Backbone bond lengths (Angstrom), bond angles and torsions (degrees), N, CA, C in turn:
res aa  C-N    CA-C-N  psi(-1)  N-CA   C-N-CA  omega(-1)  CA-C   N-CA-C  phi
1 X - - - 1.458 - - 1.526 109.88 -
2 X 1.352 116.05 141.99 1.456 120.20 -179.31 1.528 109.71 -71.39
3 X 1.350 115.75 174.93 1.459 120.50 179.70 1.523 112.39 -86.52
4 X 1.344 117.44 -1.11 1.461 121.07 -178.71 1.528 110.09 -73.62
5 X 1.340 115.77 128.24 1.464 121.05 179.52 1.528 108.94 -120.20
6 X 1.338 116.13 132.40 1.459 121.28 -177.78 1.524 110.02 -119.55
7 X 1.333 116.29 127.53 1.462 122.28 175.93 1.527 108.70 -92.06
8 X 1.325 116.72 121.09 1.463 123.22 -179.73 1.524 108.14 -104.47
9 X 1.334 116.39 121.49 1.468 120.53 -176.18 1.525 109.61 -121.63
10 X 1.332 116.36 112.19 1.462 121.93 178.21 1.520 107.81 -160.76
11 X 1.349 117.08 143.90 1.464 119.04 -179.60 1.521 112.59 -84.51
12 X 1.333 116.98 -2.11 1.459 121.39 177.00 1.533 108.80 -98.62
13 X 1.333 118.52 109.02 1.470 121.18 -178.06 1.530 113.09 -57.82
14 X 1.332 116.90 -32.91 1.468 119.75 179.96 1.523 111.76 -66.19
15 X 1.346 115.92 -41.80 1.468 119.66 177.71 1.522 110.23 -65.63
16 X 1.331 116.46 -40.10 1.473 120.19 177.99 1.528 111.27 -59.54
17 X 1.314 115.88 -45.82 1.463 119.71 -179.32 1.524 111.36 -66.22
18 X 1.332 116.43 -36.85 1.459 120.51 178.05 1.527 110.83 -64.93
19 X 1.330 116.14 -46.74 1.468 120.14 178.55 1.528 111.27 -64.89
20 X 1.322 115.80 -37.91 1.468 120.33 177.38 1.532 109.85 -59.53
21 X 1.325 116.20 -42.40 1.458 120.82 178.10 1.524 110.63 -61.98
22 X 1.341 116.64 -43.80 1.474 121.09 179.75 1.533 110.72 -58.35
23 X 1.342 116.42 -51.51 1.463 119.18 -172.83 1.530 111.92 -72.12
24 X 1.334 116.78 -33.52 1.468 118.58 178.92 1.532 111.54 -70.37
25 X 1.318 116.90 -27.96 1.466 120.01 173.74 1.524 111.17 -63.40
26 X 1.337 116.06 -26.83 1.462 121.28 178.46 1.523 112.15 -89.72
27 X 1.341 115.84 9.00 1.460 121.83 177.39 1.534 112.66 73.86
28 X 1.353 116.92 23.19 1.450 121.25 175.15 1.532 109.47 -99.24
29 X 1.323 115.87 153.95 1.469 120.36 173.78 1.524 108.96 -86.44
30 X 1.332 116.75 147.48 1.461 120.96 -177.40 1.530 110.89 -124.00
31 X 1.341 115.84 137.73 1.461 123.32 173.91 1.528 106.72 -125.01
32 X 1.335 117.37 138.10 1.464 121.24 -174.56 1.523 111.80 -115.83
33 X 1.348 115.48 139.41 1.467 122.37 171.32 1.523 107.72 -133.70
34 X 1.341 117.02 141.13 1.466 120.88 -174.85 1.525 114.63 -109.36
35 X 1.333 117.88 -0.87 1.465 119.97 173.10 1.529 108.58 -148.92
36 X 1.349 115.42 170.11 1.459 120.00 -173.97 1.511 115.02 -64.85
37 X 1.319 116.52 -40.21 1.473 119.16 179.70 1.521 111.21 -66.10
38 X 1.327 115.53 -43.54 1.468 119.56 177.31 1.521 110.50 -61.62
39 X 1.346 116.36 -37.58 1.470 120.86 179.86 1.525 111.31 -60.24
40 X 1.338 116.54 -47.14 1.472 120.34 -179.65 1.525 110.36 -64.44
41 X 1.330 116.71 -43.56 1.467 120.21 179.28 1.523 111.68 -62.03
42 X 1.320 116.26 -46.75 1.463 119.29 -178.67 1.531 111.55 -68.55
43 X 1.334 115.77 -32.99 1.464 117.93 176.29 1.527 110.23 -61.13
44 X 1.332 116.55 -45.82 1.467 120.49 -178.64 1.528 112.28 -66.13
45 X 1.329 116.34 -34.84 1.465 120.34 -178.37 1.535 111.34 -80.03
46 X 1.335 116.06 -47.42 1.470 121.15 -171.59 1.522 113.64 -84.54
47 X 1.345 117.28 -24.84 1.460 121.77 -178.36 1.544 111.16 50.22
48 X 1.337 117.35 61.58 1.466 120.36 -176.94 1.527 112.50 -69.71
49 X 1.327 115.49 166.91 1.473 121.60 179.04 1.523 111.81 -91.85
50 X 1.348 116.75 -16.08 1.461 121.39 179.39 1.527 107.92 -160.23
51 X 1.354 116.27 148.50 1.466 121.28 178.65 1.525 109.55 -121.65
52 X 1.345 116.49 127.39 1.458 122.36 168.01 1.520 105.90 -96.76
53 X 1.337 117.28 113.30 1.459 120.78 -165.52 1.527 112.44 -124.78
54 X 1.339 115.77 115.78 1.462 121.27 174.23 1.534 108.91 -75.37
55 X 1.334 116.65 152.94 1.473 119.86 179.72 1.521 111.93 -88.02
56 X 1.327 117.69 -47.22 1.463 121.69 -175.54 1.525 110.20 -81.91
57 X 1.341 115.11 91.03 1.468 121.30 -175.85 1.524 110.73 -125.60
58 X 1.330 117.67 151.19 1.476 120.67 172.12 1.534 110.69 -70.60
59 X 1.339 115.70 156.66 1.471 124.61 172.96 1.533 112.84 72.29
60 X 1.316 118.15 -58.09 1.458 122.41 172.57 1.518 107.22 -138.50
61 X 1.346 116.50 132.83 1.463 116.85 179.63 1.533 110.21 -78.96
62 X 1.330 114.99 171.77 1.459 120.49 -175.57 1.516 113.59 -61.26
63 X 1.341 116.60 -32.63 1.457 119.24 178.58 1.532 110.86 -66.32
64 X 1.323 116.78 -41.42 1.469 120.30 176.81 1.530 111.08 -63.56
65 X 1.334 115.79 -42.53 1.468 120.41 178.96 1.521 110.03 -61.71
66 X 1.336 115.92 -45.11 1.467 120.68 179.54 1.530 110.88 -59.03
67 X 1.345 116.96 -44.33 1.466 120.88 179.75 1.525 111.54 -62.84
68 X 1.338 116.58 -41.05 1.470 119.63 -179.56 1.525 111.72 -66.80
69 X 1.329 115.96 -41.31 1.471 119.56 177.99 1.520 109.99 -62.64
70 X 1.330 116.48 -41.79 1.467 120.47 -176.85 1.531 113.63 -68.60
71 X 1.323 116.79 -15.73 1.478 119.28 176.95 1.526 111.28 -67.21
72 X 1.330 115.94 -28.96 1.474 119.26 -173.81 1.526 114.26 -126.03
73 X 1.349 117.87 -8.98 1.463 118.38 -170.76 1.529 112.65 -147.43
74 X 1.326 114.72 148.85 1.469 121.73 173.46 1.524 111.16 -101.44
75 X 1.315 116.88 18.24 1.465 121.50 -179.50 1.535 110.27 -53.88
76 X 1.331 119.24 133.05 1.466 121.20 179.01 1.531 112.25 -58.86
77 X 1.341 115.78 136.55 1.466 121.69 179.05 1.521 109.04 -127.07
78 X 1.325 116.29 126.67 1.457 121.64 172.94 1.523 107.50 -110.35
79 X 1.327 116.32 116.75 1.458 120.71 178.16 1.525 108.52 -76.29
80 X 1.323 114.94 133.46 1.466 121.14 -174.75 1.517 107.61 -130.47
81 X 1.347 117.31 107.30 1.455 118.15 -170.52 1.518 113.09 -155.27
82 X 1.322 115.60 161.43 1.458 121.69 175.97 1.525 110.94 -78.43
83 X 1.321 116.61 -14.59 1.465 119.57 179.45 1.526 109.64 -74.88
84 X 1.322 116.63 118.40 1.460 119.67 -176.48 1.507 114.16 -113.71
85 X 1.337 117.52 2.84 1.457 119.85 -177.65 1.531 111.24 -67.81
86 X 1.324 115.10 148.00 1.463 121.04 -177.86 1.523 110.97 -58.17
87 X 1.339 117.34 -39.01 1.471 120.45 -179.10 1.524 111.01 -59.19
88 X 1.339 116.13 -43.38 1.465 119.90 -178.71 1.524 111.44 -64.80
89 X 1.331 115.29 -39.38 1.464 119.51 179.01 1.529 110.49 -63.61
90 X 1.334 115.26 -46.25 1.472 119.73 -178.86 1.519 110.50 -62.68
91 X 1.347 116.61 -43.46 1.469 119.85 179.97 1.522 110.79 -61.47
92 X 1.320 116.93 -45.88 1.464 120.22 179.24 1.516 112.15 -58.88
93 X 1.332 117.05 -44.28 1.462 120.76 -179.40 1.522 110.82 -69.27
94 X 1.325 117.65 -36.36 1.472 120.48 178.67 1.520 111.64 -67.20
95 X 1.319 116.48 -29.64 1.467 120.10 179.06 1.526 112.07 -78.73
96 X 1.330 116.01 -6.57 1.462 118.62 175.12 1.509 115.95 116.81
97 X 1.353 117.19 5.71 1.469 118.87 176.43 1.529 109.52 -68.62
98 X 1.324 116.23 149.66 1.462 121.03 -178.75 1.518 112.53 -94.12
99 X 1.332 116.89 -22.34 1.459 120.52 179.95 1.521 108.40 -160.68
100 X 1.326 116.52 173.85 1.453 121.88 -171.65 1.522 108.40 -149.27
101 X 1.325 117.94 123.17 1.464 122.05 178.22 1.528 108.72 -124.22
102 X 1.329 117.04 132.35 1.461 121.31 -179.68 1.527 110.93 -96.14
103 X 1.328 115.46 140.93 1.455 121.50 173.31 1.534 108.37 -79.55
104 X 1.327 118.75 148.83 1.471 126.32 -4.13 1.527 110.46 -74.68
105 X 1.320 116.13 149.85 1.461 121.13 -177.51 1.522 109.44 -123.13
106 X 1.329 114.90 164.46 1.457 121.23 175.64 1.519 109.00 -109.87
107 X 1.317 115.76 150.96 1.465 121.01 -177.04 1.520 111.78 -54.88
108 X 1.337 116.37 -45.03 1.468 119.36 -175.97 1.520 111.43 -62.52
109 X 1.340 116.50 -36.91 1.458 118.87 -179.96 1.520 110.66 -67.08
110 X 1.335 116.96 -45.90 1.470 120.39 -179.89 1.524 110.48 -59.81
111 X 1.333 116.25 -47.68 1.466 120.78 -178.86 1.532 110.39 -63.06
112 X 1.327 116.59 -42.08 1.469 120.30 -179.94 1.526 110.84 -62.69
113 X 1.335 116.47 -42.28 1.471 119.90 179.72 1.528 110.86 -65.99
114 X 1.323 116.77 -40.63 1.467 120.48 178.23 1.526 109.97 -59.88
115 X 1.333 115.71 -48.46 1.458 119.27 -179.73 1.526 111.48 -61.07
116 X 1.338 115.68 -44.50 1.463 119.94 -177.38 1.526 111.23 -63.42
117 X 1.334 116.71 -44.31 1.471 120.22 -179.39 1.526 111.09 -66.78
118 X 1.330 116.93 -41.09 1.467 119.79 178.67 1.526 111.07 -64.27
119 X 1.335 116.00 -40.43 1.474 118.84 177.63 1.517 110.31 -62.80
120 X 1.332 115.50 -45.08 1.457 121.09 -175.61 1.515 111.17 -65.48
121 X 1.322 116.68 -46.25 1.466 120.63 -174.34 1.521 113.25 -80.51
122 X 1.333 117.15 -15.61 1.468 119.13 -178.64 1.519 112.36 -93.35
123 X 1.343 117.60 -2.34 1.472 119.76 -177.48 1.512 111.76 -59.78
124 X 1.363 116.97 -46.81 1.461 119.33 -176.69 1.520 111.43 -65.47
125 X 1.340 117.18 -40.95 1.460 119.37 179.87 1.518 110.71 -71.21
126 X 1.330 116.43 -33.17 1.469 119.68 179.28 1.521 110.87 -67.00
127 X 1.339 115.49 -32.75 1.462 119.19 -179.66 1.519 111.48 -66.44
128 X 1.338 116.55 -25.11 1.452 119.94 -179.95 1.526 112.08 -77.11
129 X 1.314 116.13 -19.89 1.450 120.21 -178.62 1.523 110.02 -92.07
130 X 1.305 116.15 163.78 1.449 119.26 176.80 1.515 110.45 -69.05
131 X 1.319 115.81 139.58 1.453 121.31 178.09 1.519 110.54 -105.22
132 X 1.333 116.24 21.45 1.463 120.21 -179.74 1.523 110.26 -119.66
133 X 1.317 115.12 133.25 1.458 121.91 176.52 1.519 107.67 -119.38
134 X 1.323 116.48 134.32 1.459 119.55 178.99 1.524 110.76 -126.50
135 X 1.323 114.76 136.75 1.445 123.41 169.29 1.524 106.68 -128.79
136 X 1.298 117.36 178.17 1.460 121.13 -178.58 1.535 110.77 -54.74
137 X 1.340 116.10 117.37 1.465 123.20 178.30 1.532 113.68 62.05
138 X 1.335 116.56 21.44 1.462 120.78 -179.40 1.523 110.14 -141.57
139 X 1.324 116.84 130.46 1.465 122.40 176.36 1.526 108.14 -135.60
140 X 1.356 115.84 126.08 1.460 121.17 179.97 1.520 107.24 -120.70
141 X 1.335 116.94 111.78 1.455 121.70 -178.32 1.524 109.20 -110.38
142 X 1.339 116.09 108.67 1.459 120.07 -175.85 1.528 112.18 -83.62
143 X 1.326 117.93 -12.68 1.464 120.15 175.66 1.524 110.52 -73.72
144 X 1.318 115.36 -44.80 1.464 120.36 -179.43 1.519 112.96 -99.92
145 X 1.345 115.70 -2.56 1.475 121.76 -176.47 1.532 110.72 52.19
146 X 1.336 113.59 52.91 1.468 119.93 178.11 1.525 109.81 -120.14
147 X 1.307 115.10 133.03 1.461 122.09 175.81 1.525 108.27 -113.23
148 X 1.319 115.10 124.43 1.464 120.01 178.89 1.530 108.11 -116.28
149 X 1.320 116.23 121.49 1.462 123.00 -178.30 1.526 108.73 -119.87
150 X 1.330 115.58 118.59 1.464 121.78 -178.96 1.530 111.11 52.30
151 X 1.330 115.47 42.68 1.463 121.11 175.31 1.513 115.36 84.14
152 X 1.335 117.94 -1.26 1.466 120.72 -177.58 1.528 110.05 -118.75
153 X 1.341 115.79 139.39 1.457 120.10 176.88 1.525 109.68 -74.65
154 X 1.332 115.48 135.58 1.459 121.35 -178.50 1.526 108.53 -121.66
155 X 1.331 116.64 123.89 1.461 120.47 178.50 1.528 109.66 -62.06
156 X 1.323 116.18 126.67 1.462 121.29 -175.88 1.526 110.05 -141.84
157 X 1.325 118.71 127.20 1.466 121.32 177.09 1.530 111.32 -60.20
158 X 1.338 117.36 152.76 1.467 121.27 -175.62 1.524 115.11 -53.46
159 X 1.334 118.70 -46.79 1.467 119.57 -176.26 1.527 112.09 -68.06
160 X 1.319 117.36 -34.11 1.471 119.78 174.63 1.521 109.37 -62.97
161 X 1.343 115.56 -42.99 1.465 120.63 179.64 1.521 110.84 -62.01
162 X 1.337 116.31 -45.43 1.461 120.40 -178.28 1.530 111.38 -66.12
163 X 1.323 116.57 -37.42 1.462 120.94 178.52 1.524 110.60 -65.30
164 X 1.321 116.86 -46.89 1.459 120.88 179.44 1.526 110.55 -64.20
165 X 1.325 116.27 -41.90 1.463 120.97 179.30 1.525 110.56 -59.85
166 X 1.332 116.40 -44.42 1.461 120.25 -178.29 1.528 111.05 -65.02
167 X 1.318 117.14 -45.63 1.462 120.54 179.46 1.525 111.21 -64.29
168 X 1.334 115.91 -44.05 1.466 120.29 -178.26 1.526 111.90 -69.66
169 X 1.349 116.53 -21.33 1.469 120.68 176.69 1.524 111.69 -77.06
170 X 1.328 115.74 -15.59 1.469 121.35 -177.83 1.525 109.98 -127.26
171 X 1.332 117.77 63.50 1.465 120.72 -173.81 1.524 112.92 -57.91
172 X 1.327 114.46 138.89 1.477 123.67 176.59 1.532 113.87 66.56
173 X 1.321 117.73 10.11 1.463 120.11 176.00 1.531 108.93 -99.02
174 X 1.327 116.02 129.91 1.460 121.13 -177.71 1.528 109.85 -87.42
175 X 1.343 115.83 132.54 1.462 121.59 177.27 1.516 109.99 -121.29
176 X 1.333 116.50 138.81 1.459 120.06 173.24 1.527 108.47 -74.95
177 X 1.324 115.77 165.96 1.459 119.70 176.97 1.524 111.05 -61.01
178 X 1.344 116.96 -40.79 1.463 120.03 -179.69 1.529 111.59 -64.46
179 X 1.324 116.78 -38.32 1.467 119.45 177.65 1.528 110.95 -63.84
180 X 1.319 116.36 -41.27 1.465 120.22 179.70 1.528 111.05 -68.13
181 X 1.335 116.74 -38.14 1.464 119.83 176.44 1.525 110.40 -60.20
182 X 1.328 116.14 -42.43 1.459 120.10 -179.00 1.524 111.45 -68.40
183 X 1.335 116.80 -46.75 1.461 120.73 -175.01 1.530 112.45 -70.67
184 X 1.329 117.07 -36.56 1.468 120.31 -174.21 1.528 112.00 -97.24
185 X 1.336 116.57 -44.38 1.466 120.01 -177.62 1.525 112.07 -92.57
186 X 1.344 116.44 -30.52 1.454 120.99 179.63 1.516 112.28 87.58
187 X 1.351 114.64 159.04 1.459 120.85 -177.17 1.521 112.36 -64.07
188 X 1.350 116.88 -24.39 1.457 118.57 -175.99 1.526 112.40 -73.71
189 X 1.335 116.60 -12.01 1.451 120.60 179.92 1.525 109.69 -103.27
190 X 1.328 115.54 117.93 1.456 119.99 179.36 1.529 108.28 -99.11
191 X 1.323 115.71 84.97 1.457 121.11 -178.16 1.518 109.42 -116.59
192 X 1.306 115.36 156.71 1.462 121.82 -178.17 1.526 109.95 -70.81
193 X 1.339 115.95 144.45 1.468 119.79 -179.03 1.530 111.68 -62.83
194 X 1.341 117.21 -21.65 1.466 119.81 177.81 1.524 111.86 -66.71
195 X 1.334 115.80 -16.95 1.470 120.00 175.11 1.523 110.40 -56.88
196 X 1.323 116.52 -39.30 1.467 120.57 178.95 1.521 109.90 -62.27
197 X 1.337 117.17 -44.54 1.466 120.98 -179.78 1.526 111.26 -58.26
198 X 1.325 115.72 -43.00 1.477 120.76 -179.34 1.530 110.38 -63.25
199 X 1.325 116.55 -43.99 1.468 120.07 -179.19 1.531 111.47 -67.48
200 X 1.325 117.07 -38.94 1.468 120.86 176.86 1.529 110.01 -61.96
201 X 1.314 116.43 -43.95 1.472 121.24 179.85 1.535 110.58 -58.85
202 X 1.321 116.42 -44.81 1.468 120.45 -179.60 1.528 111.64 -67.27
203 X 1.337 116.17 -37.79 1.466 119.24 177.43 1.524 111.17 -64.94
204 X 1.322 116.34 -40.54 1.470 119.64 179.65 1.528 111.17 -61.97
205 X 1.306 116.51 -35.33 1.466 119.83 177.93 1.524 111.17 -62.80
206 X 1.332 115.75 -26.29 1.470 120.25 -178.23 1.525 113.09 -89.85
207 X 1.356 117.12 -32.91 1.466 118.04 -167.90 1.528 115.76 -122.64
208 X 1.325 118.27 -13.69 1.467 118.78 -175.41 1.526 112.86 -63.85
209 X 1.327 115.54 138.75 1.459 120.97 176.66 1.506 114.59 81.75
210 X 1.336 117.63 -0.37 1.462 120.82 -177.90 1.531 110.82 -71.74
211 X 1.336 116.01 -37.33 1.462 120.92 -178.44 1.522 109.73 -137.51
212 X 1.334 115.52 149.56 1.466 119.18 176.00 1.536 110.70 -94.30
213 X 1.337 116.04 6.63 1.467 120.16 -178.53 1.525 113.30 -95.04
214 X 1.345 117.35 -14.69 1.459 120.90 -178.83 1.525 109.69 -156.01
215 X 1.341 115.48 163.41 1.467 120.93 175.67 1.526 109.38 -164.70
216 X 1.319 115.46 158.92 1.460 121.22 171.80 1.519 106.84 -86.06
217 X 1.300 116.37 114.32 1.467 120.36 -171.39 1.526 111.61 -113.87
218 X 1.335 115.13 137.24 1.462 121.14 172.78 1.529 108.95 -86.08
219 X 1.324 115.93 129.74 1.463 120.70 173.46 1.521 105.63 -104.83
220 X 1.308 116.23 101.43 1.452 121.79 -169.34 1.523 112.22 -57.35
221 X 1.319 115.07 132.68 1.458 121.80 179.77 1.510 114.09 82.68
222 X 1.350 116.71 -5.37 1.475 119.61 -179.09 1.528 110.94 -124.22
223 X 1.333 117.07 -66.33 1.458 119.30 -177.24 1.521 111.69 173.22
224 X 1.343 115.57 -127.10 1.463 120.43 -173.76 1.526 111.14 -137.79
225 X 1.347 114.38 160.30 1.462 120.00 172.40 1.519 109.83 -151.58
226 X 1.326 114.91 157.85 1.457 121.99 172.80 1.532 105.32 -91.45
227 X 1.308 115.86 101.35 1.462 122.23 -171.49 1.520 110.55 -86.19
228 X 1.327 115.88 120.04 1.469 120.94 179.60 1.524 108.45 -112.85
229 X 1.319 116.32 126.56 1.473 120.75 179.34 1.520 109.45 -71.41
230 X 1.309 116.28 132.24 1.463 120.36 -179.80 1.519 110.85 -100.59
């Protein structure tokens, strides 16, 4: 499971369990709160990476919770509510929410919004970290979009670079084609899953056989992984 933790706040236990199922399918951890006071307490204790926040809550409504969180944190907040009026949306965003989803919702929409908000809000923190990954005879620099193989720079298109970077950042973890499409291309791109196969093939032409310590490996019937010998 990834280190991403999501706080789900709704007074309907069924909706909480449904959202929990959605986020855990994406390999995120889920924490649940059923009223506004519990939400603030759990936020302070759990320090989540994102909050799915209903507006109509007992004890403290979602707007109050959002205001309290914003006093101390820039944690991404997605308002999740049956209220669909423009005024409610504007108020939620003015109070510091990052996005707004109206009930009833579909799993794909919720997951897509979570991914989009996390990508958007993590850009500044990601810039502070190194964007270079190195393995034996391999260097992938996503800041300069440079691939160095056995000491030589190799011209590589951006999406190939991003795909290799993502796989190499998660050694020995198997990803399906759909997971790679989402992580590298994003939900906004509706491309065929065979696109991943084509990019993997081109990457192998550039890097296969360079080192006996790692390889791009096909996991038949599932997808691909950056295989590192232990």
